[in-house]
C-alpha positions, -999 to 999 in steps of 0.1 A, spaced: 534 -335 345 529 -324 307 515 -296 295 483 -296 280 475 -272 249 442 -266 224 430 -241 202 396 -235 190 389 -229 148 408 -243 121 421 -232 85 386 -236 71 366 -220 99 388 -191 97 382 -185 62 346 -191 65 347 -164 96 367 -140 69 339 -141 44 311 -137 65 331 -104 81 335 -93 49 299 -96 38 285 -81 67 311 -53 61 303 -43 29 269 -44 35 275 -17 61 298 4 37 271 6 11 246 19 38 272 43 47 281 59 16 248 64 0 238 80 37 270 102 40 267 114 5 224 119 14 234 137 44 260 161 29 240 173 3 209 177 24 233 191 48 243 219 24 207 223 10 189 228 42 218 245 58 225 225 88 263 221 102 250 193 126 236 174 98 271 180 76 288 171 104 271 141 110 270 133 70 312 135 77 306 109 103 294 82 82 319 86 54 343 79 81 325 49 88 338 37 52 374 35 65 365 19 96 344 -5 68 383 -9 49 401 -13 82 375 -42 93 375 -59 61 420 -56 53 420 -65 95 398 -96 91 418 -108 62 451 -110 76 444 -117 113 420 -149 99 456 -157 80 472 -191 98 500 -191 120 533 -195 109 566 -198 120 571 -162 126 538 -158 143 529 -188 162 501 -176 181 483 -168 146 479 -130 134 444 -124 154 461 -91 170 459 -74 136 424 -70 145 435 -49 176 460 -32 159 437 -18 131 409 -11 157 438 13 172 435 26 135 402 29 134 401 47 166 429 74 157 408 82 128 376 89 151 396 111 168 409 134 142 373 133 128 360 144 159 387 173 163 378 186 130 337 186 131 344 201 166 372 229 161 348 240 128 317 241 153 335 260 178 345 284 151 312 290 140 300 296 176 322 321 182 311 340 149 276 345 144 277 358 109 291 319 102 259 299 118 240 283 95 200 283 89 186 247 87 152 243 69 129 212 77 147 184 51 177 183 77 149 171 100 137 143 77 173 132 67 182 126 100 151 109 112 160 86 86 195 82 93 182 70 129 161 47 116 187 28 87 218 27 112 199 13 140 188 -14 116 227 -14 108 237 -21 143 215 -47 151 223 -68 118 259 -63 123 261 -73 161 242 -105 155 268 -117 132 296 -100 156 285 -118 186 282 -151 167 317 -149 153 328 -133 187 345 -102 164 355 -72 185 364 -54 155 327 -61 142 309 -53 172 334 -21 172 317 -14 140 283 -23 151 286 3 175 295 27 147 264 22 132 249 30 164 265 62 173 254 73 138 219 70 149 228 84 184 245 113 165 214 119 140 188 121 172 214 149 184 212 167 152 173 163 150 174 183 185 200 206 167 176 214 140 144 215 160 160 245 178 175 261 153 141 262 134 125 271 163 148 303 161 179 295 179 202 293 153 231 283 173 217 253 189 226 235 152 260 246 160 258 228 196 247 200 182 276 196 158 297 198 190 281 172 206 284 148 174 320 155 174 322 150 211 303 113 208 330 105 176 357 115 201 341 91 230 340 63 207 375 67 194 390 72 229 370 39 243 381 19 210 420 30 215 420 26 255 406 -11 252 427 -23 223 457 -6 233 452 -27 267 447 -60 244 482 -51 229 499 -50 264 481 -84 276 458 -66 299 436 -103 317 405 -107 313 381 -90 335 372 -106 377 343 -117 371 355 -139 336 388 -150 354 366 -161 385 343 -183 360 373 -197 346 384 -209 382 352 -224 392 353 -243 361 391 -255 368 384 -266 405 351 -285 392 375 -312 375 374 -344 397 413 -344 410 422 -306 412 426 -296 445 436 -261 438 451 -238 412 476 -209 411 494 -191 383 463 -183 364 470 -159 333 447 -144 311 455 -122 273 430 -113 248 440 -119 212 409 -104 190 375 -118 200 390 -144 219 410 -153 252 437 -172 261 442 -188 295 477 -204 314 470 -222 342 489 -242 371 468 -270 387 475 -282 419 465 -323 421 447 -340 452 469 -368 447 512 -360 439 517 -396 430 491 -400 405 502 -415 369 520 -387 343 488 -404 322 462 -395 346 474 -362 357 474 -354 316 439 -363 315 432 -347 345 447 -313 323 429 -323 294 395 -324 308 399 -289 325 413 -273 289 382 -288 274 356 -274 301 374 -243 298 368 -241 258 333 -256 265 321 -233 294 340 -202 285 325 -185 250 361 -161 245 380 -187 255 401 -203 225 433 -215 237 445 -230 267 479 -241 283 477 -264 315 508 -270 336 501 -299 362 518 -295 398 520 -322 421 525 -301 447 525 -265 453 550 -244 438 541 -209 436 562 -199 462 596 -214 456 600 -248 435 615 -270 466 625 -298 443 645 -278 417 682 -282 427 674 -323 425 691 -348 402 672 -363 370 665 -397 371 699 -411 353 715 -398 382 695 -405 410 690 -439 399 730 -442 395 732 -431 433 707 -453 447 720 -488 434 752 -474 449 733 -468 480 721 -502 479 748 -526 472 746 -544 505 708 -549 493 706 -583 476 674 -576 469 682 -543 446 689 -568 420 653 -582 419 643 -545 414 617 -543 385 606 -513 383 617 -476 401 594 -447 398 606 -415 415 584 -387 431 598 -357 434 581 -342 463 584 -318 492 622 -314 485 632 -349 484 632 -380 459 608 -403 470 618 -439 450 589 -464 446 605 -497 437 583 -525 421 595 -562 432 585 -594 424 551 -605 442 573 -636 452 586 -613 482 556 -595 493 558 -618 525 591 -600 536 578 -565 526 584 -551 563 619 -564 561 628 -551 527 612 -515 531 637 -516 565 666 -524 545 660 -502 511 657 -471 535 686 -473 558 711 -466 533 688 -436 524 685 -422 560 722 -401 554 715 -395 518 713 -365 502 680 -359 480 663 -388 489 633 -394 509 611 -426 519 610 -459 500 575 -477 494 574 -509 480 544 -524 450 550 -559 445 534 -575 410 
């Protein structure tokens, strides 16, 4: 049976996708730049180490914005001879780079904060200005998160979604800053440094999560069990499908690729009907499972998951030569109009089509054609059709 293959999207949609990712990311970059400079300036004036750390966090988002724009542009290039599956995993590689940069930022911020904790003379005494700046950052970054995430969901872009979470992490870190500055204003200056450590931990946590997910994608980690079960259910609902096996999935940026073997209820279906079943299964997966964009379906007339029982059997040309030699003593062999070969249960089962004028002799002819095959290798039972 043939393989069925399809993919979502075309060159035009890829370009449109990149343009929207670029537009959304540039808006976020403008916000990150303004907030980063504002926080650093306010942190210096208000003497808040936590706010300065938060400002560094905001400016680090500019790097992630640049990575998003570059990776989106490269990932949406069309497939070519060297990259037949396209370039989508450039997004994944970009996310790994983004995660590493976050871990470096977290290490620097955390190291500086711990150094100040162990040297009380280095502790800063923030003013109320830091409190107001941090509060404004929470509002702006949470709004940016929702703005970016809406596009990420619509485009199924994990890289853009990761950038949205960066914005939310910035909002969360600003909440920590508020707590730290509040503690320092209450006469506990070390609380501000402790808050900076927490901010560093938050940044590191996001970096580790992004790196873990992206590396998993690069080594072809499959979809989670719930999504795999949903894929199986969608396939098994297709009329004519008895079972499936060798279901394999992998992620590529915001998309999922699926390979599956489908076992047919009737192993003697025509090639065209088997192909139609595979096409319906493919279309159903792409329609129902949002992230599925590419499907490869292999049709099996019988279960070959454990072993391929028919692997050593001769192909059509050799099989027909052997059959006609075996039927040399069968006069009606010269009346054969067509022979269909069914490779099942480790044997070749011929299906002979004869003129309808011979239908009254069906039982006799069936015995004549089957008798020479009884002691022959490779061949099973002959069935007759008349037309």
